[in-house]
N, C-alpha and C positions, 0 to 999 in steps of 0.2 A: 544332453541337450547338444544339438549340432549349432555352431556357430557360423555365421556368414563370414567369409573372408572378404573385408571391402577392398583390399588391394585388387583382388581378381575382379571385383565387381568395376573397380576403377577403370581398369584395362577395357572391359566389356564396353563400358559407359563410352569411353574414349574411341573405340573403334565405331561403335556404333553411330557417334557423332561425326567422325570423320569419314566415314563411309567405305573405308579398307584399312586392312592392318598395315599396309604401307604407308599411308598418311598419318595413321597414329604413331607408328614408329619413329616417324620423324618428329611429331610434336613432342612425343615423350622421350625422344632421344634412347630408345632401346631397339634392339636387334629383333627382327621380325619373328624369329622363332621362339624367342622369349615370350612376346605377347601372344603367341598362338599356343604355346604351351599353358599360359594363364588362363585363356579363354576355355581350353579343354578340360583344365581342372575345375573352372566354375560349372561348367555344364554338368561334369562328373558329379559334383558335389550337390547340385540341385535336381540331378537325375533327368534332365531335358536339355533338349538341342534349342539353343538360343539363336544361331546364324546359320545360314545354309548358303550354298553357292548356286548361284543362277548364270550359267555362262562363267563370266570371268569376274563376276559382282558377287559381293557377299550382302545378303539380304536378311532383315531380321524375320524370324517365324512369329507365329501368333503369341507365344510364350515369351519369345524375345522382346515384343512390342510392349508387353504387361511388365517385364523386368525393367526395361528401359525407362517407362513412367515412374517407377519406383525409384531407380538410381537418380533421375533428375531431381526428385524431392529431397532425396538423401543429400546430395552434394549442393543443391542450392541451401537446404538447411545447414550445412556445414560452413558454407561461404558467408551466411547469415550469422552464425555463431562467432566465427572469427572477426566479422565486422562489429557485433555487439561488443564483445570483450573490448575492442579497440575504441569503443564509443562512436563509431560511425553508423552514419543511418543504414537501414537493412533493406529499405522497400517496402517493408510491412507496415502496419500500425503498431505505434508502440502501446505496450499494454502493462498497466499498473495494477497490481492486487493488493489492495491496502486492508489490514485488519484495523477495526476500531474500538477500543476498549468500550464496553457500553455505558461507563460512567461518563464518557466524554459528551457535552452538548452537541445534538447533531449539527446545529447551526455552527458550532466551534469546529467540528470535523470538516463541514462543507468549507468554511474559512480557511481552515490549514491546506486542504488539497486542492483548493481552486488554482493556486499558482501552478500546479502540475499541467492543469488543462490549458491554463494561459499561455505557458511555455510551449506546450506540445499539442497544437490543437487536432492532430491526428489520434491523439490519446483514447485507448479503451480502457476505462476505469473500471475496476470491480470492487465494491465495498462490502466488507463482511463485518458485522457486529458481534461482539461477543464478550465473555468474561475474559480477562485478560490471561489467566493461565492457559486457557483454550488456545487462544490466540499465538501466544508464544510457541505452543505445540506444533501448531500449523506453520508458523515461521521457521521453526527446526527442522520440519520436513520439506522445506522451501515450497509450501503452497501458499504463501503470502511473501510478498515483497518488502513490507513494512509493515509495522503495528504503530499504531497512533495511540499514546496511553498519557494519562495524568501523572504517572509514577514511573521510574525506571525500572528495568528488569534487574532482579538481584540473583544472587548465587543460589538461593533457595528452590529457585523454580527448576534449577537444573538443566537450564538450557543456554548454551553458548549464543550471546547476543551482545551486541554493542550499543548502548545508548547515545543517542545525538540529541541534546537538549535543544529544543527549539526555542525556549524563552518562558516568561512566567508574566503575569500580570496582576493588579489588584482585584478585589471583588466588590462589586456593586450590589446593594440591596435595593430591591424594586419594590413597588406598594400599588395597588389599585387605587383610584381617585379617593375611595370612601377612608382610606387610610394615609393619605398624603400629609395629614397633620404630624405623623410620626416622624417627619424631617426635624421638626423642632423637638430640641433636647435629646436627639440621638447622641449616644447608644442608649442612654436611660429610658428612652420612650420606648424601647423594645420590651421592658418589664410588662408582663401580661398582655403582649400583643400577640396576634396569631401569626406564627411563623412556618413556613414551609421549608423542609430541607430535604436534602440526599438521603438516600438510605444509609443506616450504619455501615461503618466498615470501609466506607470511601474516605479516600485522603481529604476532600473537602469538607465532608461531615466531621472527622476527626479535627480538624483544625477549627472549624466553627464552634464545636462543642467546648473545645480548649480555651478558645477566645470568650464565649460566654461566661465559662466559669471563671476565668481570671477577672472579668468586669462584673462578677457577682449580678450577672442579668439572668432573670429566668421568664421569658417567654411561653406563650403557651403553644405546644407543638400541635399545629393543626393538620399536619400532613408529611408524609415521609414518601419519596418516589425514587424507584429504580431509574426511571426514564426523566430526564430534566426537562423535555420537551413538554410533558406533561404536567410536570410541576408549574412551570410558566404559564401553561394554558389555565390551569386553576387558579394561579395567582392573578392574571388577567381578569377572571371572573369573579374576583374579590375574596378568594379564600384566604389568603394572608399575604404577609410579606416573603420574599423570597430572594436568594442570591444568585449571581450568574457572573462570569468573567467580564470584568471592565470593558474587554476590547468589543463586547457584543451590545453595548450599551444602545446604540442607536437603532439596530435591527430590533431590538426587545420591545423599547418604546413604541416603535411603529407598529409592530406586529400586535402585541398585546395589550396597548393602550393604557400601559402602566407609568407610574413616573418614578423618577429617582429619589431613594429615600437619602441615601448616603455611600460615600465611597470609601472604602476602609482598605487601606495600603497595606496594612499589617495581614490580612488574610490573602497571600499570594497563591496562585493557582498555577502549577507548572505543566508544560507539555513536552512530550518526549517523542522523537521517532525512533523505533528500535528495530535494528536489522542484524543479519547476521555477518555482514561485513564492517569492518573496522574503517576502512575507507570506501566512502560511498561511490557507488559505479552507475546506477540506474539513474538516468538524466532526470526523470520525473520526481525522483526522492530528492535529488539534489536541488531541483528548483523548489521543492517544498521546505525544505531545510533553510536554503539560502535567503527565501522569502522571508519566512517566520523570523531569522536573525537579524536580517537587514532593514526589514519594514514592518511587520506585524507587530513584534516585541521591541523593535529598535529604541522607543521612547521608555520603556519601563512603566507603562501606565498601570 
């Protein structure tokens, strides 16, 4: 495979923008014969003529104009790369590609990612939902900037990643109006009561199962859900009691018309931003992490 020599391309680009080899040599502080030789080498490698003389002037050929457009894009991207690494604005819309573990409530994901959009109004957000192992694989391939998860990445996944803990909150149990009486005598009131839970294998489900067993509680399992939004919707329709992150209380009550049965601080739900960088550089990810730590989870609710 033949590789393009970007040094040669840069000399061509400089001459085309300056309008002459003489002016380009002054800007680059190089001898005119050096630049002329580099141009000839580039034309030879491409097999085309890029510049031709018209009287005492050098003008671009049709192919030369095409090459110049590509060179403009290449060197503009190079400048943007340098600015992005230094954390400076690039003049382009900031882009954030976030993976969201499918066990994270959608409302929770929106709450966690909102600070990125607040801090960067020009942000273009791409959100991809899926199983955590699949998302971590995409992260390793640099297809994602960050993964939002309820558990940290472990060495078992075989992906080099760094966990940035966002914080944690307690769990609130909600119920439709017909089950509001369960507030009295909680948690004993859960015995025999219809309960909606996340699917088996999730971190929250494991914690709730252990908590129920420790308290010798035996509710009636009325439903299991991969999608927490669907679980909340059925809870709002009266199917049963359901758990959700405490920080979402106001939104859940307003949307689904349910009531708070009890708040259980012992059932902590943790959230993580997982990246391939130990030190965060992406400004939108920094906004997500800092807001979560300093505001959203600062009270430890």
